[in-house]
N, CA, C, O and the ligand as a Tripos MOL2 file, in Angstrom:
@<TRIPOS>MOLECULE
protein
  309   307    78     0     0
PROTEIN
NO_CHARGES

@<TRIPOS>ATOM
      1 N          81.3330  175.5590  128.5130 N.3       1 MET1
      2 CA         80.9810  174.2620  127.9270 C.3       1 MET1
      3 C          80.2240  173.4280  128.9560 C.2       1 MET1
      4 O          80.5790  173.4000  130.1350 O.2       1 MET1
      5 N          79.1710  172.7480  128.4890 N.am      2 LYS2
      6 CA         78.3820  171.8770  129.3510 C.3       2 LYS2
      7 C          78.4780  170.4410  128.8510 C.2       2 LYS2
      8 O          78.6580  170.1830  127.6610 O.2       2 LYS2
      9 N          78.3500  169.5040  129.8100 N.am      3 CYS3
     10 CA         78.3380  168.0960  129.4470 C.3       3 CYS3
     11 C          77.1030  167.7890  128.6000 C.2       3 CYS3
     12 O          75.9890  168.1770  128.9520 O.2       3 CYS3
     13 N          77.3090  167.0880  127.4810 N.am      4 LEU4
     14 CA         76.1960  166.7320  126.6030 C.3       4 LEU4
     15 C          75.3050  165.6740  127.2360 C.2       4 LEU4
     16 O          74.1540  165.5030  126.8340 O.2       4 LEU4
     17 N          75.8370  164.9650  128.2260 N.am      5 GLN5
     18 CA         75.0780  163.8590  128.8050 C.3       5 GLN5
     19 C          74.3030  164.2660  130.0590 C.2       5 GLN5
     20 O          73.1420  163.8920  130.2210 O.2       5 GLN5
     21 N          74.9580  165.0500  130.9670 N.am      6 CYS6
     22 CA         74.2910  165.3720  132.2380 C.3       6 CYS6
     23 C          74.1700  166.8660  132.4830 C.2       6 CYS6
     24 O          73.6550  167.2860  133.5190 O.2       6 CYS6
     25 N          74.6450  167.6810  131.5270 N.am      7 ASN7
     26 CA         74.4960  169.1350  131.6040 C.3       7 ASN7
     27 C          75.3830  169.8080  132.6610 C.2       7 ASN7
     28 O          75.2250  171.0010  132.9220 O.2       7 ASN7
     29 N          76.3040  169.0670  133.2660 N.am      8 SER8
     30 CA         77.2090  169.6430  134.2560 C.3       8 SER8
     31 C          78.1620  170.6290  133.5850 C.2       8 SER8
     32 O          78.4750  170.4990  132.4020 O.2       8 SER8
     33 N          78.6180  171.6200  134.3600 N.am      9 GLU9
     34 CA         79.6170  172.5540  133.8400 C.3       9 GLU9
     35 C          81.0080  172.2390  134.3840 C.2       9 GLU9
     36 O          81.9540  172.9850  134.1330 O.2       9 GLU9
     37 N          81.1380  171.1320  135.1340 N.am     10 ARG10
     38 CA         82.4530  170.7360  135.6580 C.3      10 ARG10
     39 C          83.1790  169.9380  134.5810 C.2      10 ARG10
     40 O          83.1660  168.7070  134.5920 O.2      10 ARG10
     41 N          83.8150  170.6540  133.6460 N.am     11 ILE11
     42 CA         84.4650  170.0210  132.5080 C.3      11 ILE11
     43 C          85.9750  170.2040  132.6180 C.2      11 ILE11
     44 O          86.4580  171.3220  132.7950 O.2      11 ILE11
     45 N          86.7110  169.1140  132.5150 N.am     12 VAL12
     46 CA         88.1700  169.1760  132.4470 C.3      12 VAL12
     47 C          88.5060  169.3520  130.9730 C.2      12 VAL12
     48 O          88.2640  168.4590  130.1610 O.2      12 VAL12
     49 N          89.0710  170.5200  130.6300 N.am     13 MET13
     50 CA         89.2180  170.8930  129.2270 C.3      13 MET13
     51 C          90.5550  170.4550  128.6420 C.2      13 MET13
     52 O          91.5600  170.3660  129.3470 O.2      13 MET13
     53 N          90.5450  170.1850  127.3480 N.am     14 ASN14
     54 CA         91.7580  169.9760  126.5580 C.3      14 ASN14
     55 C          92.6950  168.9190  127.1230 C.2      14 ASN14
     56 O          93.9050  169.1290  127.1930 O.2      14 ASN14
     57 N          92.1410  167.7910  127.5220 N.am     15 VAL15
     58 CA         92.9550  166.6840  128.0000 C.3      15 VAL15
     59 C          93.5940  165.9970  126.7930 C.2      15 VAL15
     60 O          92.9340  165.7400  125.7860 O.2      15 VAL15
     61 N          94.8740  165.7080  126.9140 N.am     16 ARG16
     62 CA         95.5890  165.0970  125.8010 C.3      16 ARG16
     63 C          95.1360  163.6510  125.6050 C.2      16 ARG16
     64 O          95.0300  162.8930  126.5690 O.2      16 ARG16
     65 N          94.8690  163.2750  124.3590 N.am     17 ALA17
     66 CA         94.5050  161.8950  124.0290 C.3      17 ALA17
     67 C          95.7490  161.2190  123.4700 C.2      17 ALA17
     68 O          96.2270  161.5990  122.4020 O.2      17 ALA17
     69 N          96.2830  160.2200  124.1740 N.am     18 VAL18
     70 CA         97.5370  159.6120  123.7470 C.3      18 VAL18
     71 C          97.3550  158.1330  123.4180 C.2      18 VAL18
     72 O          96.4890  157.4380  123.9490 O.2      18 VAL18
     73 N          98.2240  157.6980  122.5100 N.am     19 ASP19
     74 CA         98.3340  156.2880  122.1910 C.3      19 ASP19
     75 C          99.7480  155.8750  122.5840 C.2      19 ASP19
     76 O         100.6850  156.6540  122.4100 O.2      19 ASP19
     77 N          99.9140  154.6860  123.1020 N.am     20 ARG20
     78 CA        101.2320  154.2240  123.5180 C.3      20 ARG20
     79 C         101.7210  153.1290  122.5940 C.2      20 ARG20
     80 O         100.9760  152.2350  122.1930 O.2      20 ARG20
     81 N         102.9910  153.2290  122.2720 N.am     21 GLU21
     82 CA        103.6120  152.2070  121.4360 C.3      21 GLU21
     83 C         104.9990  151.9950  122.0110 C.2      21 GLU21
     84 O         105.8510  152.8770  121.9070 O.2      21 GLU21
     85 N         105.2360  150.8570  122.6080 N.am     22 GLN22
     86 CA        106.4800  150.6100  123.3550 C.3      22 GLN22
     87 C         106.6630  151.7090  124.3900 C.2      22 GLN22
     88 O         105.8550  151.8460  125.3090 O.2      22 GLN22
     89 N         107.7400  152.5000  124.2380 N.am     23 HIS23
     90 CA        107.9850  153.5540  125.2170 C.3      23 HIS23
     91 C         107.6140  154.9290  124.6900 C.2      23 HIS23
     92 O         107.9050  155.9460  125.3210 O.2      23 HIS23
     93 N         106.9650  154.9560  123.5210 N.am     24 HIS24
     94 CA        106.6090  156.2400  122.9320 C.3      24 HIS24
     95 C         105.1310  156.5200  123.1440 C.2      24 HIS24
     96 O         104.3030  155.6120  123.2150 O.2      24 HIS24
     97 N         104.8350  157.7880  123.2410 N.am     25 LYS25
     98 CA        103.4410  158.2060  123.2990 C.3      25 LYS25
     99 C         103.1600  159.1100  122.1040 C.2      25 LYS25
    100 O         103.9870  159.9390  121.7250 O.2      25 LYS25
    101 N         101.9860  158.9340  121.5220 N.am     26 HIS26
    102 CA        101.5980  159.7510  120.3750 C.3      26 HIS26
    103 C         100.2670  160.4240  120.6620 C.2      26 HIS26
    104 O          99.3890  159.8580  121.3140 O.2      26 HIS26
    105 N         100.1370  161.6550  120.1560 N.am     27 ASP27
    106 CA         98.8230  162.2900  120.1920 C.3      27 ASP27
    107 C          97.9050  161.5890  119.2090 C.2      27 ASP27
    108 O          98.3150  161.2810  118.0900 O.2      27 ASP27
    109 N          96.6810  161.3380  119.6080 N.am     28 LEU28
    110 CA         95.7010  160.8330  118.6520 C.3      28 LEU28
    111 C          95.3050  161.9740  117.7230 C.2      28 LEU28
    112 O          95.0920  163.1060  118.1550 O.2      28 LEU28
    113 N          95.2120  161.6490  116.4460 N.am     29 THR29
    114 CA         94.8610  162.6780  115.4710 C.3      29 THR29
    115 C          93.7370  162.1940  114.5630 C.2      29 THR29
    116 O          93.4660  160.9980  114.4570 O.2      29 THR29
    117 N          93.1010  163.1440  113.9210 N.am     30 LEU30
    118 CA         92.1560  162.8490  112.8470 C.3      30 LEU30
    119 C          92.8230  163.2720  111.5460 C.2      30 LEU30
    120 O          93.4570  164.3260  111.4870 O.2      30 LEU30
    121 N          92.6850  162.4520  110.4980 N.am     31 GLU31
    122 CA         93.3700  162.7440  109.2370 C.3      31 GLU31
    123 C          92.3990  162.7970  108.0730 C.2      31 GLU31
    124 O          91.4300  162.0400  108.0110 O.2      31 GLU31
    125 N          92.6800  163.7110  107.1500 N.am     32 VAL32
    126 CA         92.0160  163.6730  105.8410 C.3      32 VAL32
    127 C          93.1120  163.5800  104.7850 C.2      32 VAL32
    128 O          94.2520  163.9820  105.0170 O.2      32 VAL32
    129 N          92.7450  163.0410  103.6170 N.am     33 TYR33
    130 CA         93.7060  162.8180  102.5400 C.3      33 TYR33
    131 C          93.2750  163.5710  101.2880 C.2      33 TYR33
    132 O          92.1240  163.4990  100.8600 O.2      33 TYR33
    133 N          94.2480  164.3080  100.7050 N.am     34 GLU34
    134 CA         93.9420  165.0200   99.4670 C.3      34 GLU34
    135 C          93.7310  164.0390   98.3240 C.2      34 GLU34
    136 O          92.8650  164.2400   97.4730 O.2      34 GLU34
    137 N          94.5440  162.9550   98.3120 N.am     35 ASN35
    138 CA         94.4710  161.9600   97.2420 C.3      35 ASN35
    139 C          94.3420  160.5730   97.8620 C.2      35 ASN35
    140 O          95.3160  159.8220   97.9150 O.2      35 ASN35
    141 N          93.1550  160.2340   98.3270 N.am     36 PRO36
    142 CA         92.9980  158.9790   99.0830 C.3      36 PRO36
    143 C          93.3930  157.7340   98.2980 C.2      36 PRO36
    144 O          93.7140  156.7080   98.8970 O.2      36 PRO36
    145 N          93.3750  157.8050   96.9470 N.am     37 ASP37
    146 CA         93.6970  156.6220   96.1510 C.3      37 ASP37
    147 C          95.1720  156.5550   95.7670 C.2      37 ASP37
    148 O          95.6050  155.5830   95.1480 O.2      37 ASP37
    149 N          95.9510  157.5790   96.1270 N.am     38 ALA38
    150 CA         97.3640  157.5860   95.7520 C.3      38 ALA38
    151 C          98.1330  156.5040   96.5050 C.2      38 ALA38
    152 O          97.7970  156.1670   97.6400 O.2      38 ALA38
    153 N          99.1720  155.9620   95.8570 N.am     39 TRP39
    154 CA         99.9700  154.9170   96.4870 C.3      39 TRP39
    155 C         100.9040  155.4920   97.5340 C.2      39 TRP39
    156 O         101.0430  154.9430   98.6270 O.2      39 TRP39
    157 N         101.5400  156.5980   97.1920 N.am     40 VAL40
    158 CA        102.5570  157.1480   98.0910 C.3      40 VAL40
    159 C         102.1210  158.4970   98.6640 C.2      40 VAL40
    160 O         101.8570  158.6110   99.8610 O.2      40 VAL40
    161 N         102.0460  159.5120   97.8090 N.am     41 PHE41
    162 CA        101.7370  160.8460   98.3260 C.3      41 PHE41
    163 C         100.2350  161.0550   98.4180 C.2      41 PHE41
    164 O          99.5810  161.4080   97.4370 O.2      41 PHE41
    165 N          99.7080  160.8350   99.5920 N.am     42 LYS42
    166 CA         98.2780  160.9960   99.7890 C.3      42 LYS42
    167 C          97.9170  162.4280  100.1760 C.2      42 LYS42
    168 O          96.7550  162.8260  100.0900 O.2      42 LYS42
    169 N          98.9210  163.2000  100.6050 N.am     43 GLY43
    170 CA         98.6120  164.5480  101.0680 C.3      43 GLY43
    171 C          97.8580  164.5120  102.3750 C.2      43 GLY43
    172 O          96.6830  164.8710  102.4390 O.2      43 GLY43
    173 N          98.5400  164.0750  103.4180 N.am     44 VAL44
    174 CA         97.8900  163.8870  104.7110 C.3      44 VAL44
    175 C          97.7990  165.2080  105.4750 C.2      44 VAL44
    176 O          98.7830  165.9380  105.5940 O.2      44 VAL44
    177 N          96.6370  165.4960  105.9770 N.am     45 HIS45
    178 CA         96.4630  166.6480  106.8630 C.3      45 HIS45
    179 C          95.8090  166.1470  108.1320 C.2      45 HIS45
    180 O          94.8280  165.4030  108.0950 O.2      45 HIS45
    181 N          96.3700  166.5690  109.2660 N.am     46 GLU46
    182 CA         95.8520  166.0190  110.5080 C.3      46 GLU46
    183 C          95.5800  167.0980  111.5400 C.2      46 GLU46
    184 O          96.1790  168.1740  111.5260 O.2      46 GLU46
    185 N          94.6630  166.7780  112.4290 N.am     47 GLY47
    186 CA         94.3450  167.6550  113.5410 C.3      47 GLY47
    187 C          94.4780  166.8680  114.8310 C.2      47 GLY47
    188 O          94.0940  165.7000  114.8890 O.2      47 GLY47
    189 N          95.0230  167.5020  115.8720 N.am     48 VAL48
    190 CA         95.2360  166.8140  117.1470 C.3      48 VAL48
    191 C          93.9340  166.7610  117.9450 C.2      48 VAL48
    192 O          93.2630  167.7690  118.1670 O.2      48 VAL48
    193 N          93.6100  165.5410  118.3640 N.am     49 LEU49
    194 CA         92.3740  165.3120  119.1040 C.3      49 LEU49
    195 C          92.5530  165.6980  120.5740 C.2      49 LEU49
    196 O          93.5180  165.2890  121.2190 O.2      49 LEU49
    197 N          91.6150  166.4890  121.0930 N.am     50 LYS50
    198 CA         91.6180  166.8330  122.5200 C.3      50 LYS50
    199 C          90.3280  166.3340  123.1550 C.2      50 LYS50
    200 O          89.2600  166.3780  122.5460 O.2      50 LYS50
    201 N          90.4480  165.8620  124.3840 N.am     51 GLY51
    202 CA         89.2710  165.3920  125.0940 C.3      51 GLY51
    203 C          88.8330  166.3960  126.1460 C.2      51 GLY51
    204 O          89.6640  166.9840  126.8380 O.2      51 GLY51
    205 N          87.5290  166.5900  126.2630 N.am     52 ASN52
    206 CA         86.9560  167.3870  127.3390 C.3      52 ASN52
    207 C          86.1100  166.4300  128.1740 C.2      52 ASN52
    208 O          85.1700  165.8110  127.6750 O.2      52 ASN52
    209 N          86.4650  166.3200  129.4650 N.am     53 VAL53
    210 CA         85.8890  165.2650  130.2880 C.3      53 VAL53
    211 C          84.9820  165.8510  131.3620 C.2      53 VAL53
    212 O          85.3570  166.7960  132.0560 O.2      53 VAL53
    213 N          83.8020  165.2920  131.4920 N.am     54 CYS54
    214 CA         82.8710  165.7350  132.5290 C.3      54 CYS54
    215 C          83.2930  165.1530  133.8820 C.2      54 CYS54
    216 O          83.4620  163.9420  134.0190 O.2      54 CYS54
    217 N          83.4630  166.0430  134.8930 N.am     55 ALA55
    218 CA         83.8890  165.5850  136.2130 C.3      55 ALA55
    219 C          82.7240  165.0210  137.0250 C.2      55 ALA55
    220 O          82.9400  164.4690  138.1040 O.2      55 ALA55
    221 N          81.5100  165.1480  136.5330 N.am     56 ASP56
    222 CA         80.3570  164.5820  137.2520 C.3      56 ASP56
    223 C          79.9810  163.1910  136.7730 C.2      56 ASP56
    224 O          79.6400  162.3290  137.5830 O.2      56 ASP56
    225 N          80.0390  162.9590  135.4630 N.am     57 CYS57
    226 CA         79.6050  161.6460  134.9720 C.3      57 CYS57
    227 C          80.6790  160.9150  134.1660 C.2      57 CYS57
    228 O          80.4950  159.7490  133.8180 O.2      57 CYS57
    229 N          81.8050  161.5870  133.8630 N.am     58 GLY58
    230 CA         82.8850  160.9180  133.1570 C.3      58 GLY58
    231 C          82.7410  160.9000  131.6470 C.2      58 GLY58
    232 O          83.5960  160.3490  130.9530 O.2      58 GLY58
    233 N          81.6760  161.4930  131.1270 N.am     59 PHE59
    234 CA         81.4650  161.5140  129.6820 C.3      59 PHE59
    235 C          82.5950  162.2870  129.0080 C.2      59 PHE59
    236 O          83.0160  163.3340  129.5010 O.2      59 PHE59
    237 N          83.0870  161.7700  127.8760 N.am     60 VAL60
    238 CA         84.1940  162.4090  127.1560 C.3      60 VAL60
    239 C          83.6790  162.9800  125.8460 C.2      60 VAL60
    240 O          83.0130  162.3030  125.0630 O.2      60 VAL60
    241 N          84.0090  164.2460  125.6330 N.am     61 MET61
    242 CA         83.6530  164.9070  124.3710 C.3      61 MET61
    243 C          84.9520  165.2630  123.6510 C.2      61 MET61
    244 O          85.7780  166.0010  124.1870 O.2      61 MET61
    245 N          85.1300  164.7460  122.4530 N.am     62 PHE62
    246 CA         86.3480  165.0240  121.7120 C.3      62 PHE62
    247 C          86.1790  166.2570  120.8340 C.2      62 PHE62
    248 O          85.0930  166.5300  120.3220 O.2      62 PHE62
    249 N          87.2830  167.0010  120.6690 N.am     63 SER63
    250 CA         87.2400  168.1500  119.7720 C.3      63 SER63
    251 C          88.6260  168.3960  119.1840 C.2      63 SER63
    252 O          89.6310  167.8830  119.6770 O.2      63 SER63
    253 N          88.6540  169.1940  118.1190 N.am     64 LEU64
    254 CA         89.8940  169.7000  117.5390 C.3      64 LEU64
    255 C          89.9210  171.2010  117.7670 C.2      64 LEU64
    256 O          88.8850  171.8120  118.0270 O.2      64 LEU64
    257 N          91.1080  171.7980  117.6710 N.am     65 SER65
    258 CA         91.1470  173.2500  117.6610 C.3      65 SER65
    259 C          90.4150  173.7200  116.4090 C.2      65 SER65
    260 O          90.3360  172.9920  115.4190 O.2      65 SER65
    261 N          89.8830  174.9370  116.4570 N.am     66 VAL66
    262 CA         89.1470  175.4550  115.3040 C.3      66 VAL66
    263 C          90.0610  175.5480  114.0880 C.2      66 VAL66
    264 O          89.6370  175.2680  112.9670 O.2      66 VAL66
    265 N          91.3190  175.9430  114.3070 N.am     67 SER67
    266 CA         92.2260  176.0560  113.1580 C.3      67 SER67
    267 C          92.4940  174.6850  112.5420 C.2      67 SER67
    268 O          92.5690  174.5670  111.3190 O.2      67 SER67
    269 N          92.6390  173.6500  113.3670 N.am     68 ASP68
    270 CA         92.8250  172.2970  112.8250 C.3      68 ASP68
    271 C          91.5550  171.8370  112.0900 C.2      68 ASP68
    272 O          91.6440  171.2330  111.0210 O.2      68 ASP68
    273 N          90.3960  172.1170  112.6520 N.am     69 ALA69
    274 CA         89.1380  171.7020  112.0170 C.3      69 ALA69
    275 C          88.9830  172.3700  110.6520 C.2      69 ALA69
    276 O          88.5370  171.7400  109.6940 O.2      69 ALA69
    277 N          89.3550  173.6480  110.5700 N.am     70 GLN70
    278 CA         89.2190  174.3610  109.3010 C.3      70 GLN70
    279 C          90.2540  173.8840  108.2920 C.2      70 GLN70
    280 O          89.9970  173.8750  107.0880 O.2      70 GLN70
    281 N          91.4360  173.4830  108.7890 N.am     71 LYS71
    282 CA         92.4450  172.9210  107.8930 C.3      71 LYS71
    283 C          91.9230  171.6280  107.2780 C.2      71 LYS71
    284 O          92.0970  171.4070  106.0800 O.2      71 LYS71
    285 N          91.2890  170.7740  108.0690 N.am     72 LEU72
    286 CA         90.7330  169.5300  107.5200 C.3      72 LEU72
    287 C          89.6270  169.8340  106.5180 C.2      72 LEU72
    288 O          89.5170  169.1710  105.4870 O.2      72 LEU72
    289 N          88.8100  170.8340  106.8210 N.am     73 GLU73
    290 CA         87.7320  171.2000  105.9060 C.3      73 GLU73
    291 C          88.2890  171.6420  104.5570 C.2      73 GLU73
    292 O          87.7560  171.2820  103.5080 O.2      73 GLU73
    293 N          89.3790  172.4360  104.5940 N.am     74 ARG74
    294 CA         89.9660  172.9400  103.3420 C.3      74 ARG74
    295 C          90.4980  171.8170  102.4680 C.2      74 ARG74
    296 O          90.4600  171.9070  101.2410 O.2      74 ARG74
    297 N          90.9990  170.7480  103.1080 N.am     75 HIS75
    298 CA         91.7050  169.7320  102.3280 C.3      75 HIS75
    299 C          90.8660  168.5080  102.0260 C.2      75 HIS75
    300 O          91.2850  167.6440  101.2550 O.2      75 HIS75
    301 N          89.6880  168.4210  102.6200 N.am     76 GLN76
    302 CA         88.8680  167.2480  102.3380 C.3      76 GLN76
    303 C          88.2520  167.3440  100.9550 C.2      76 GLN76
    304 O          87.7150  168.3830  100.5710 O.2      76 GLN76
    305 N          88.3360  166.2440  100.2100 N.am     77 LYS77
    306 CA         87.7470  166.2230   98.8530 C.3      77 LYS77
    307 C          86.2930  165.8160   98.9590 C.2      77 LYS77
    308 O          85.6010  165.7310   97.9440 O.2      77 LYS77
    309 ZN         78.3670  164.7620  132.6100 Zn       78 ZN78
@<TRIPOS>BOND
     1     1     2 1
     2     2     3 1
     3     3     4 2
     4     3     5 am
     5     5     6 1
     6     6     7 1
     7     7     8 2
     8     7     9 am
     9     9    10 1
    10    10    11 1
    11    11    12 2
    12    11    13 am
    13    13    14 1
    14    14    15 1
    15    15    16 2
    16    15    17 am
    17    17    18 1
    18    18    19 1
    19    19    20 2
    20    19    21 am
    21    21    22 1
    22    22    23 1
    23    23    24 2
    24    23    25 am
    25    25    26 1
    26    26    27 1
    27    27    28 2
    28    27    29 am
    29    29    30 1
    30    30    31 1
    31    31    32 2
    32    31    33 am
    33    33    34 1
    34    34    35 1
    35    35    36 2
    36    35    37 am
    37    37    38 1
    38    38    39 1
    39    39    40 2
    40    39    41 am
    41    41    42 1
    42    42    43 1
    43    43    44 2
    44    43    45 am
    45    45    46 1
    46    46    47 1
    47    47    48 2
    48    47    49 am
    49    49    50 1
    50    50    51 1
    51    51    52 2
    52    51    53 am
    53    53    54 1
    54    54    55 1
    55    55    56 2
    56    55    57 am
    57    57    58 1
    58    58    59 1
    59    59    60 2
    60    59    61 am
    61    61    62 1
    62    62    63 1
    63    63    64 2
    64    63    65 am
    65    65    66 1
    66    66    67 1
    67    67    68 2
    68    67    69 am
    69    69    70 1
    70    70    71 1
    71    71    72 2
    72    71    73 am
    73    73    74 1
    74    74    75 1
    75    75    76 2
    76    75    77 am
    77    77    78 1
    78    78    79 1
    79    79    80 2
    80    79    81 am
    81    81    82 1
    82    82    83 1
    83    83    84 2
    84    83    85 am
    85    85    86 1
    86    86    87 1
    87    87    88 2
    88    87    89 am
    89    89    90 1
    90    90    91 1
    91    91    92 2
    92    91    93 am
    93    93    94 1
    94    94    95 1
    95    95    96 2
    96    95    97 am
    97    97    98 1
    98    98    99 1
    99    99   100 2
   100    99   101 am
   101   101   102 1
   102   102   103 1
   103   103   104 2
   104   103   105 am
   105   105   106 1
   106   106   107 1
   107   107   108 2
   108   107   109 am
   109   109   110 1
   110   110   111 1
   111   111   112 2
   112   111   113 am
   113   113   114 1
   114   114   115 1
   115   115   116 2
   116   115   117 am
   117   117   118 1
   118   118   119 1
   119   119   120 2
   120   119   121 am
   121   121   122 1
   122   122   123 1
   123   123   124 2
   124   123   125 am
   125   125   126 1
   126   126   127 1
   127   127   128 2
   128   127   129 am
   129   129   130 1
   130   130   131 1
   131   131   132 2
   132   131   133 am
   133   133   134 1
   134   134   135 1
   135   135   136 2
   136   135   137 am
   137   137   138 1
   138   138   139 1
   139   139   140 2
   140   139   141 am
   141   141   142 1
   142   142   143 1
   143   143   144 2
   144   143   145 am
   145   145   146 1
   146   146   147 1
   147   147   148 2
   148   147   149 am
   149   149   150 1
   150   150   151 1
   151   151   152 2
   152   151   153 am
   153   153   154 1
   154   154   155 1
   155   155   156 2
   156   155   157 am
   157   157   158 1
   158   158   159 1
   159   159   160 2
   160   159   161 am
   161   161   162 1
   162   162   163 1
   163   163   164 2
   164   163   165 am
   165   165   166 1
   166   166   167 1
   167   167   168 2
   168   167   169 am
   169   169   170 1
   170   170   171 1
   171   171   172 2
   172   171   173 am
   173   173   174 1
   174   174   175 1
   175   175   176 2
   176   175   177 am
   177   177   178 1
   178   178   179 1
   179   179   180 2
   180   179   181 am
   181   181   182 1
   182   182   183 1
   183   183   184 2
   184   183   185 am
   185   185   186 1
   186   186   187 1
   187   187   188 2
   188   187   189 am
   189   189   190 1
   190   190   191 1
   191   191   192 2
   192   191   193 am
   193   193   194 1
   194   194   195 1
   195   195   196 2
   196   195   197 am
   197   197   198 1
   198   198   199 1
   199   199   200 2
   200   199   201 am
   201   201   202 1
   202   202   203 1
   203   203   204 2
   204   203   205 am
   205   205   206 1
   206   206   207 1
   207   207   208 2
   208   207   209 am
   209   209   210 1
   210   210   211 1
   211   211   212 2
   212   211   213 am
   213   213   214 1
   214   214   215 1
   215   215   216 2
   216   215   217 am
   217   217   218 1
   218   218   219 1
   219   219   220 2
   220   219   221 am
   221   221   222 1
   222   222   223 1
   223   223   224 2
   224   223   225 am
   225   225   226 1
   226   226   227 1
   227   227   228 2
   228   227   229 am
   229   229   230 1
   230   230   231 1
   231   231   232 2
   232   231   233 am
   233   233   234 1
   234   234   235 1
   235   235   236 2
   236   235   237 am
   237   237   238 1
   238   238   239 1
   239   239   240 2
   240   239   241 am
   241   241   242 1
   242   242   243 1
   243   243   244 2
   244   243   245 am
   245   245   246 1
   246   246   247 1
   247   247   248 2
   248   247   249 am
   249   249   250 1
   250   250   251 1
   251   251   252 2
   252   251   253 am
   253   253   254 1
   254   254   255 1
   255   255   256 2
   256   255   257 am
   257   257   258 1
   258   258   259 1
   259   259   260 2
   260   259   261 am
   261   261   262 1
   262   262   263 1
   263   263   264 2
   264   263   265 am
   265   265   266 1
   266   266   267 1
   267   267   268 2
   268   267   269 am
   269   269   270 1
   270   270   271 1
   271   271   272 2
   272   271   273 am
   273   273   274 1
   274   274   275 1
   275   275   276 2
   276   275   277 am
   277   277   278 1
   278   278   279 1
   279   279   280 2
   280   279   281 am
   281   281   282 1
   282   282   283 1
   283   283   284 2
   284   283   285 am
   285   285   286 1
   286   286   287 1
   287   287   288 2
   288   287   289 am
   289   289   290 1
   290   290   291 1
   291   291   292 2
   292   291   293 am
   293   293   294 1
   294   294   295 1
   295   295   296 2
   296   295   297 am
   297   297   298 1
   298   298   299 1
   299   299   300 2
   300   299   301 am
   301   301   302 1
   302   302   303 1
   303   303   304 2
   304   303   305 am
   305   305   306 1
   306   306   307 1
   307   307   308 2
@<TRIPOS>SUBSTRUCTURE
     1 MET1         2 RESIDUE 1 A MET
     2 LYS2         6 RESIDUE 1 A LYS
     3 CYS3        10 RESIDUE 1 A CYS
     4 LEU4        14 RESIDUE 1 A LEU
     5 GLN5        18 RESIDUE 1 A GLN
     6 CYS6        22 RESIDUE 1 A CYS
     7 ASN7        26 RESIDUE 1 A ASN
     8 SER8        30 RESIDUE 1 A SER
     9 GLU9        34 RESIDUE 1 A GLU
    10 ARG10       38 RESIDUE 1 A ARG
    11 ILE11       42 RESIDUE 1 A ILE
    12 VAL12       46 RESIDUE 1 A VAL
    13 MET13       50 RESIDUE 1 A MET
    14 ASN14       54 RESIDUE 1 A ASN
    15 VAL15       58 RESIDUE 1 A VAL
    16 ARG16       62 RESIDUE 1 A ARG
    17 ALA17       66 RESIDUE 1 A ALA
    18 VAL18       70 RESIDUE 1 A VAL
    19 ASP19       74 RESIDUE 1 A ASP
    20 ARG20       78 RESIDUE 1 A ARG
    21 GLU21       82 RESIDUE 1 A GLU
    22 GLN22       86 RESIDUE 1 A GLN
    23 HIS23       90 RESIDUE 1 A HIS
    24 HIS24       94 RESIDUE 1 A HIS
    25 LYS25       98 RESIDUE 1 A LYS
    26 HIS26      102 RESIDUE 1 A HIS
    27 ASP27      106 RESIDUE 1 A ASP
    28 LEU28      110 RESIDUE 1 A LEU
    29 THR29      114 RESIDUE 1 A THR
    30 LEU30      118 RESIDUE 1 A LEU
    31 GLU31      122 RESIDUE 1 A GLU
    32 VAL32      126 RESIDUE 1 A VAL
    33 TYR33      130 RESIDUE 1 A TYR
    34 GLU34      134 RESIDUE 1 A GLU
    35 ASN35      138 RESIDUE 1 A ASN
    36 PRO36      142 RESIDUE 1 A PRO
    37 ASP37      146 RESIDUE 1 A ASP
    38 ALA38      150 RESIDUE 1 A ALA
    39 TRP39      154 RESIDUE 1 A TRP
    40 VAL40      158 RESIDUE 1 A VAL
    41 PHE41      162 RESIDUE 1 A PHE
    42 LYS42      166 RESIDUE 1 A LYS
    43 GLY43      170 RESIDUE 1 A GLY
    44 VAL44      174 RESIDUE 1 A VAL
    45 HIS45      178 RESIDUE 1 A HIS
    46 GLU46      182 RESIDUE 1 A GLU
    47 GLY47      186 RESIDUE 1 A GLY
    48 VAL48      190 RESIDUE 1 A VAL
    49 LEU49      194 RESIDUE 1 A LEU
    50 LYS50      198 RESIDUE 1 A LYS
    51 GLY51      202 RESIDUE 1 A GLY
    52 ASN52      206 RESIDUE 1 A ASN
    53 VAL53      210 RESIDUE 1 A VAL
    54 CYS54      214 RESIDUE 1 A CYS
    55 ALA55      218 RESIDUE 1 A ALA
    56 ASP56      222 RESIDUE 1 A ASP
    57 CYS57      226 RESIDUE 1 A CYS
    58 GLY58      230 RESIDUE 1 A GLY
    59 PHE59      234 RESIDUE 1 A PHE
    60 VAL60      238 RESIDUE 1 A VAL
    61 MET61      242 RESIDUE 1 A MET
    62 PHE62      246 RESIDUE 1 A PHE
    63 SER63      250 RESIDUE 1 A SER
    64 LEU64      254 RESIDUE 1 A LEU
    65 SER65      258 RESIDUE 1 A SER
    66 VAL66      262 RESIDUE 1 A VAL
    67 SER67      266 RESIDUE 1 A SER
    68 ASP68      270 RESIDUE 1 A ASP
    69 ALA69      274 RESIDUE 1 A ALA
    70 GLN70      278 RESIDUE 1 A GLN
    71 LYS71      282 RESIDUE 1 A LYS
    72 LEU72      286 RESIDUE 1 A LEU
    73 GLU73      290 RESIDUE 1 A GLU
    74 ARG74      294 RESIDUE 1 A ARG
    75 HIS75      298 RESIDUE 1 A HIS
    76 GLN76      302 RESIDUE 1 A GLN
    77 LYS77      306 RESIDUE 1 A LYS
    78 ZN78       309 GROUP 0 **** ****
């Protein structure tokens, strides 16, 4: 993998993207909904966001695992 901004190959891979709430930490996720207009059961499907960071310029490239990306593709209306 190369940096999209400076073309460096010094990439720190799969860095966890976290959100903090009080004393808890959560993985940042991307979500799609099977029934976006539903009141209760929306059918949420999520993929865990991973960051790949360039060690030369600091640029961050986000990605999902391929299996998570394909799961979102299957469930998106
Ligand atoms: Zn870079």
